[in-house]
Structure formats: C-alpha cells, structure tokens
C-alpha positions as CSV (number, residue, x, y, z in Angstrom):
1,X,-45.7,-75.4,74.4
2,X,-42.3,-75.0,72.8
3,X,-40.5,-77.2,70.4
4,X,-38.2,-78.8,73.0
5,X,-41.2,-79.8,75.1
6,X,-42.8,-81.4,72.1
7,X,-39.5,-83.3,71.4
8,X,-39.4,-84.5,75.0
9,X,-43.0,-85.8,74.6
10,X,-42.1,-87.6,71.4
11,X,-39.1,-89.2,73.2
12,X,-41.3,-90.4,76.1
13,X,-44.0,-91.8,73.8
14,X,-41.3,-93.6,71.7
15,X,-39.8,-95.2,74.8
16,X,-43.1,-96.3,76.3
17,X,-45.9,-98.7,75.2
18,X,-48.3,-95.8,74.7
19,X,-49.8,-95.7,71.2
20,X,-51.4,-92.3,71.4
21,X,-51.1,-89.2,73.6
22,X,-53.2,-86.1,73.5
23,X,-52.6,-82.9,75.4
24,X,-54.7,-79.7,75.6
25,X,-53.5,-76.4,77.0
26,X,-55.6,-73.2,76.5
27,X,-56.0,-72.9,72.7
28,X,-53.3,-75.5,71.9
29,X,-53.9,-79.2,71.4
30,X,-51.4,-81.8,70.2
31,X,-51.9,-85.5,69.5
32,X,-48.9,-87.9,69.2
33,X,-49.5,-91.3,67.7
34,X,-47.0,-94.1,67.4
35,X,-47.1,-96.4,64.4
36,X,-46.8,-100.1,65.2
37,X,-44.4,-101.5,62.6
38,X,-42.1,-98.6,61.8
39,X,-41.9,-97.0,65.2
40,X,-42.5,-93.6,63.6
41,X,-44.4,-90.9,65.5
42,X,-46.9,-88.5,64.0
43,X,-47.5,-85.2,65.9
44,X,-50.7,-83.4,64.8
45,X,-51.1,-79.8,66.2
46,X,-54.8,-78.9,66.3
47,X,-54.4,-75.1,65.7
48,X,-52.4,-75.5,62.4
49,X,-53.7,-77.3,59.3
50,X,-50.2,-78.7,58.7
51,X,-49.2,-82.1,60.1
52,X,-45.6,-82.5,61.4
53,X,-44.0,-85.9,60.8
54,X,-41.0,-87.1,62.8
55,X,-38.5,-89.8,62.2
56,X,-37.8,-92.2,65.1
57,X,-36.6,-90.1,68.0
58,X,-33.2,-91.9,68.1
59,X,-32.2,-89.8,65.1
60,X,-33.0,-86.4,66.8
61,X,-29.8,-84.7,67.9
62,X,-30.0,-82.4,70.9
63,X,-27.9,-79.4,70.1
64,X,-27.9,-76.1,71.9
65,X,-28.0,-73.8,68.8
66,X,-29.3,-74.3,65.3
67,X,-27.6,-72.7,62.3
68,X,-29.4,-70.2,60.2
69,X,-32.1,-71.6,57.8
70,X,-30.6,-72.6,54.5
71,X,-27.1,-73.2,55.9
72,X,-26.5,-77.0,56.2
73,X,-24.3,-78.3,59.0
74,X,-21.2,-80.1,57.7
75,X,-19.4,-82.8,59.6
76,X,-16.3,-84.8,58.8
77,X,-16.8,-88.6,58.3
78,X,-14.4,-91.6,58.1
79,X,-12.6,-92.3,54.9
80,X,-12.2,-88.6,53.9
81,X,-15.9,-88.2,53.3
82,X,-17.8,-85.1,54.5
83,X,-21.5,-85.2,55.5
84,X,-23.9,-82.5,54.5
85,X,-26.5,-82.4,57.2
86,X,-30.0,-80.9,57.4
87,X,-30.1,-77.4,58.9
88,X,-33.8,-77.8,59.8
89,X,-36.8,-80.1,60.3
90,X,-38.9,-80.5,57.2
91,X,-39.5,-82.5,54.0
92,X,-36.5,-83.2,51.8
93,X,-36.9,-82.7,48.0
94,X,-34.1,-83.6,45.5
95,X,-35.6,-81.3,42.8
96,X,-37.5,-78.0,42.4
97,X,-40.6,-79.8,41.2
98,X,-41.9,-83.2,40.2
99,X,-41.2,-82.5,36.5
100,X,-37.7,-80.9,37.2
101,X,-34.4,-82.8,37.2
102,X,-32.7,-83.4,40.6
103,X,-30.3,-80.7,41.8
104,X,-27.5,-83.3,42.3
105,X,-27.0,-87.0,41.6
106,X,-24.4,-89.5,42.8
107,X,-21.2,-88.7,41.0
108,X,-22.0,-85.0,40.4
109,X,-19.4,-82.4,41.3
110,X,-20.6,-79.7,43.7
111,X,-19.0,-76.5,44.7
112,X,-19.6,-74.3,47.8
113,X,-22.8,-72.4,47.3
114,X,-24.4,-74.8,44.9
115,X,-28.0,-75.8,45.7
116,X,-28.1,-79.5,46.5
117,X,-31.8,-79.9,47.7
118,X,-34.9,-78.2,49.0
119,X,-36.3,-78.6,52.5
120,X,-39.9,-77.6,52.9
121,X,-40.8,-76.4,56.4
122,X,-44.2,-74.8,57.2
123,X,-45.1,-74.3,53.5
124,X,-41.7,-72.5,52.9
125,X,-39.3,-74.1,50.4
126,X,-35.7,-73.5,51.6
127,X,-32.9,-74.1,49.1
128,X,-30.0,-75.9,50.9
129,X,-26.6,-75.0,49.5
130,X,-23.4,-77.0,49.8
131,X,-20.7,-75.5,52.0
132,X,-18.0,-77.8,50.6
133,X,-16.7,-78.6,47.2
134,X,-16.3,-82.2,46.0
135,X,-18.2,-85.1,44.4
136,X,-21.5,-86.5,45.7
137,X,-20.8,-90.1,46.8
138,X,-24.1,-91.0,48.4
139,X,-27.6,-89.5,48.8
140,X,-28.8,-90.7,52.3
141,X,-32.4,-89.6,52.1
142,X,-35.3,-90.5,49.8
143,X,-37.1,-87.8,47.9
144,X,-40.2,-86.4,49.7
145,X,-39.1,-87.9,53.0
146,X,-39.3,-86.1,56.3
147,X,-35.9,-85.1,57.8
148,X,-34.8,-84.0,61.2
149,X,-32.4,-81.2,62.3
150,X,-28.8,-82.4,61.8
151,X,-29.8,-85.5,59.9
152,X,-27.2,-86.6,57.3
153,X,-28.4,-85.9,53.7
154,X,-25.4,-86.4,51.5
155,X,-21.8,-87.8,51.6
156,X,-19.3,-85.7,49.7
157,X,-15.7,-86.7,48.7
158,X,-13.7,-83.5,48.8
C-alpha cells in the first residue's frame, strides 16, 4: 500500500462516521482511528514501531510532485507576506533540542539558507532552510506538532 492510498483512506474515514478502520494485506496492517472532539486521525502501521499522526485531512494538499527533502515550498501571500511551507510530513521542532534556543522567533531577520526549524520524519531530523530573506512575522505551528506536506509554517515579510 503506497502513501497516496493511505491518504485516500484517511480522507474517506474523515468524511464518514467510522471511528476505526483496520486493513490487512500480506505482511502489512494499518489501523486508522478517528478522534471524537478534534477530528484528528491516527494511522498506526503494524510493521513499523513508529506511529504516524495526521492533521485533519482538509489540510492535506494534493500535489503531483514534492520538492526535495529539506527544501521548503514558498508561496506568496496577501499583504506582501511570504509563506514558508513544510516540504514533508513529520514533526515540527523550533529548536535543535529541548534545552536549545529556537532557530527563529517572531521579529527575527532571516536570510536565504538560514535554518528556521527541524522536521522529524521517520527518526531523521531534517533542517529546513529559508529560501527567502526577510523578517519572521508569524510562526504558524506549535513546537513538537505534527505537520503535513505543504502546510504553512512561517509568514515572512520580505
């Protein structure tokens, strides 16, 4: 089962009243559970010890091709602000460790190539660099939160 099929399953579960769906194929098993209050879905692959957490499916953007890992997507936004978006699915971290300072804060100046955050995906920590220069206006994601591909992370004023 590939990633797009899993995304389609998550979409179907999110749109329905199903609270849990389990599928077994050969040596692969996946269970998708829908939380009541928040509408979040948890996908748990049986073969891997890692659990994948997904935001509500409405935030998943269907795009034909993903950029290379570590290269954030950048999109223009109203009022001359630029959005730095997540280049992958994973867990967003503002700093290199719990005892380390954040890479950037609101009001900080960033230049192209500066590390703005880390996204952990499958036990790999990927440094995400800014592709634009400017000032951080808003941080759109909480520390240690799951993020989806193409999800907005920062607003930057060029």
